[in-house]
C-alpha positions in Angstrom: -17.6 5.9 4.8 -17.3 8.1 1.8 -14.0 7.2 0.0 -12.2 9.0 -2.8 -11.3 6.9 -5.8 -10.0 7.4 -9.4 -12.5 7.8 -12.2 -11.4 7.5 -15.9 -13.3 9.2 -18.7 -12.9 6.7 -21.5 -14.1 9.2 -24.1 -11.2 11.5 -23.3 -8.6 8.7 -22.7 -6.4 8.1 -25.7 -4.4 5.2 -24.1 -1.0 7.0 -24.1 -0.1 5.2 -20.8 1.6 8.3 -19.1 -0.6 7.7 -16.1 0.5 4.1 -15.5 4.1 4.6 -14.1 2.8 7.5 -11.9 0.3 5.2 -10.1 2.4 4.2 -7.0 0.1 1.3 -6.2 0.1 -0.2 -9.8 -3.7 0.0 -10.0 -3.8 1.4 -13.6 -3.1 -0.5 -16.8 -3.6 0.1 -20.4 -6.1 -2.4 -21.7 -7.8 -2.5 -25.1 -6.4 0.9 -25.8 -7.8 2.7 -22.7 -6.4 3.3 -19.2 -8.3 0.9 -16.8 -8.5 0.8 -13.0 -7.8 -2.8 -12.6 -8.0 -3.0 -8.8 -10.0 -0.6 -6.7 -8.4 -2.3 -3.7 -5.0 -0.9 -4.7 -6.2 2.7 -5.6 -5.6 5.0 -2.7 -7.7 7.7 -4.3 -5.1 10.4 -3.8 -4.6 11.2 -7.5 -0.8 10.9 -8.1 -1.7 10.0 -11.6 -4.1 13.0 -12.3 -1.4 15.5 -13.2 0.3 13.3 -15.6 -2.7 12.7 -17.9 -2.3 15.1 -20.9 -6.0 14.6 -21.9 -7.5 15.4 -18.5 -9.3 12.0 -18.5 -8.5 11.2 -14.8 -10.5 12.7 -11.9 -11.3 11.8 -8.4 -14.9 10.9 -7.4 -16.3 10.4 -4.0 -18.5 7.4 -3.3 -19.7 5.1 -0.5 -16.9 2.7 0.4 -17.3 1.6 3.9 -16.0 -1.8 3.2 -14.2 -3.1 0.1 -16.5 -5.6 -1.7 -14.6 -7.8 -4.1 -17.8 -9.5 -5.3 -19.3 -6.1 -6.3 -16.1 -5.0 -8.0 -15.7 -8.2 -10.0 -19.3 -8.4 -11.0 -19.0 -4.8 -12.5 -15.6 -5.4 -14.0 -17.0 -8.2 -16.1 -18.8 -5.7 -18.2 -15.5 -4.2 -19.3 -14.5 -7.5 -20.8 -12.2 -10.4 -20.3 -8.9 -8.5 -20.6 -9.9 -6.2 -17.7 -11.1 -9.1 -15.5 -7.9 -11.1 -16.1 -5.7 -8.0 -15.3 -7.6 -7.6 -12.2 -7.2 -11.3 -11.1 -3.4 -11.2 -11.9 -3.2 -8.0 -9.9 -4.7 -9.6 -6.9 -2.5 -12.7 -7.2 0.7 -10.7 -7.7 0.0 -8.7 -4.7 -0.7 -11.7 -2.6 -4.3 -10.6 -1.9 -5.4 -14.2 -1.4 -8.7 -13.6 0.3 -9.9 -11.2 -2.3 -8.7 -13.4 -5.1 -10.7 -16.3 -3.6 -13.8 -14.2 -3.4 -13.4 -13.2 -7.1 -12.9 -16.8 -8.2 -15.9 -17.9 -6.2 -18.0 -15.4 -8.0 -16.8 -16.4 -11.4 -17.4 -20.0 -10.6 -20.9 -19.5 -9.3 -21.7 -17.5 -12.4 -19.8 -19.4 -15.0 -22.6 -19.6 -17.4 -22.7 -15.9 -17.7 -18.9 -15.3 -18.0 -17.6 -14.0 -21.4 -14.8 -16.5 -21.1 -14.2 -20.3 -20.2 -13.3 -21.0 -16.5 -10.4 -23.0 -17.9 -8.8 -19.8 -19.1 -8.8 -18.4 -15.6 -6.9 -21.5 -14.4 -4.3 -21.1 -17.1 -3.9 -17.4 -16.3 -3.3 -17.9 -12.6 -1.3 -21.1 -12.8 0.7 -21.2 -16.0 2.2 -17.8 -16.1 5.5 -17.6 -14.3 6.4 -14.7 -12.1 9.8 -12.9 -11.9 11.8 -14.1 -9.0 13.8 -11.7 -6.7 15.6 -13.5 -4.0 13.2 -15.7 -2.2 10.1 -13.7 -3.0 7.9 -13.3 -6.1 7.2 -10.1 -7.7 5.1 -9.1 -10.6 5.9 -6.9 -13.6 6.4 -3.2 -13.3 8.6 -1.4 -10.8 9.4 -3.8 -7.8 10.1 -0.8 -5.7 6.4 -0.1 -5.3 5.1 -3.7 -5.5 3.6 -4.7 -2.1 5.1 -7.9 -0.5 4.9 -9.6 2.8 7.6 -11.9 4.0 9.0 -13.5 7.1 11.2 -11.5 9.4 15.0 -12.3 9.4 14.9 -13.3 5.8 18.0 -11.6 5.1 21.1 -11.7 7.3 23.6 -8.9 7.7 27.0 -9.8 8.9 29.1 -7.6 11.2 32.6 -8.1 12.7 31.2 -8.5 16.2 27.9 -10.5 15.6 25.3 -11.5 13.1 22.3 -9.3 12.9 19.1 -10.1 11.3 16.5 -7.9 9.5 13.1 -7.6 11.3 11.4 -6.1 8.2 8.4 -8.1 7.1 6.9 -6.2 4.2 7.6 -3.9 1.3 7.4 -0.9 0.4 8.0 1.2 3.6 8.2 4.7 2.2 5.0 6.4 3.0 4.2 7.7 -0.5 4.6 4.2 -1.8 2.6 2.2 0.8 -0.9 1.2 0.2 -3.1 1.4 3.5 -5.3 -1.3 2.0 -2.5 -3.9 1.9 -3.5 -6.9 4.0 -0.4 -6.9 6.2 -1.4 -3.5 7.8 -4.8 -5.0 9.0 -4.8 -4.9 12.9 -1.1 -4.4 13.0 1.0 -2.5 15.4 2.2 0.5 13.2 5.7 2.0 13.4 6.1 5.5 11.8 9.8 6.4 11.7 11.6 9.5 10.6 14.1 8.6 7.8 17.2 9.3 9.8 16.2 7.2 12.8 17.3 3.9 11.5 20.7 5.2 10.6 21.2 6.9 14.0 20.2 4.1 16.3 22.4 1.0 15.9 19.8 -1.6 17.2 16.8 -0.1 15.4 15.6 -3.4 13.9 15.4 -5.2 17.2 14.3 -2.3 19.3 11.7 -0.7 17.1 10.8 -2.8 13.9 10.4 -6.2 15.6 6.7 -7.1 15.7 5.5 -4.0 13.9 4.7 -2.9 10.3 6.9 0.2 9.4 6.5 3.2 7.3 9.1 6.0 6.9 8.9 9.6 6.1 10.8 12.9 6.4 8.5 15.7 7.8 11.0 18.4 6.6 12.0 17.3 3.0 9.1 15.2 1.8 6.4 16.8 -0.4 2.7 16.1 -0.1 2.2 16.0 3.6 -1.5 16.2 3.2 -1.3 12.8 1.4 0.5 11.4 4.4 -2.2 12.6 6.7 -4.8 10.9 4.5 -2.9 7.7 4.5 -2.6 7.7 8.3 -6.4 8.3 8.6 -6.9 5.2 6.3 -4.5 3.1 8.3 -6.5 4.1 11.5 -10.0 3.7 10.1 -9.8 1.0 7.4 -6.6 -1.0 8.3 -7.7 -0.6 12.0 -4.1 -0.6 13.2 -3.8 -1.6 16.8 -1.1 0.9 18.1 1.1 3.6 16.6 4.7 4.1 17.5 6.3 7.3 16.2 10.1 7.4 16.2 11.8 10.7 15.6 15.1 12.4 16.0 15.7 15.1 18.6 16.0 17.8 15.9 13.0 20.3 15.9 11.8 19.5 12.3 11.1 15.9 13.3 8.2 17.1 15.4 6.3 17.5 12.3 5.7 13.8 12.1 4.0 13.8 15.4 1.9 16.8 14.2 0.7 14.8 11.2 -0.2 11.8 13.3 -2.2 14.0 15.8 -3.9 15.7 12.9 -4.9 12.4 11.4 -6.2 11.1 14.8 -8.3 14.2 15.2 -10.0 13.5 11.9 -10.2 9.7 12.2 -13.2 7.7 13.4 -11.1 5.7 15.9 -8.8 6.4 18.8 -5.5 4.5 18.7 -2.7 4.5 21.4 0.3 6.4 20.4 3.8 6.0 21.7 6.6 8.5 20.8 10.3 7.7 21.0 13.0 10.3 20.6 16.6 9.4 19.4 19.6 11.8 19.8 21.8 12.5 16.9 24.4 10.2 18.6 21.9 7.3 18.5 20.8 7.3 22.1 17.1 6.8 23.0 16.4 10.0 24.9 12.7 9.2 25.7 10.0 6.7 25.0 6.5 7.1 26.4 2.8 6.8 25.5 1.4 10.2 24.8 -2.2 9.2 23.7 
């Protein structure tokens, strides 16, 4: 498939770093005085960073990308030097992309004689640098709010006067602008798309809706960039190959826009996916729940 991805003009880039915090997925870093795309895996190609580049050095290009090929990426990245390669390896490690990290390391080991750095330095990079700790999970540098993480459900318990409830959330982030459709935990998953208010209205939302699913949240009325949402839905359908989609909305009319975005995505996707819609009242009752596609 043809995929959009960030392209950086190194002649125009002055290394100011303004683009880095505006890349939701953390795919950009300043290395050797230039902005570098350290992980094509994490770039969603939607260009949130473009408008923040004062030099106009960032654009979006379209190229063939039917399947992410870590071997091809790492082989090309080596030409950019040791620092870029090491940033990429750390990026894969910090985002728990173990399969792609193994593929990259296998390539480096098989071509060690042509590497511009000793293999021992790779080992030191991946095993001797401590990560920051947050609770019982590891996070990398940068904003933890947009750092992808996968973890076991019920990892955090919430006490209530009547009973003890457990969280069914198994990944982070969940806000649709922040999620990366290429994150491994979305692959083949049952996807839950929930309106922001739904979890606050329904008292048993975790057990009833989140359990066994990977969730994203959005507000079809207040959120900006709904075209970005549709593109992410398409990628979740085509690339992550989600198994089913459950849309949970409130009974208010504006929530219907969330279903509309999913329908638009499906009409432009290469696959058909079963879709269930659940409607919750403003008093928290489940008014309806049915498969619509």
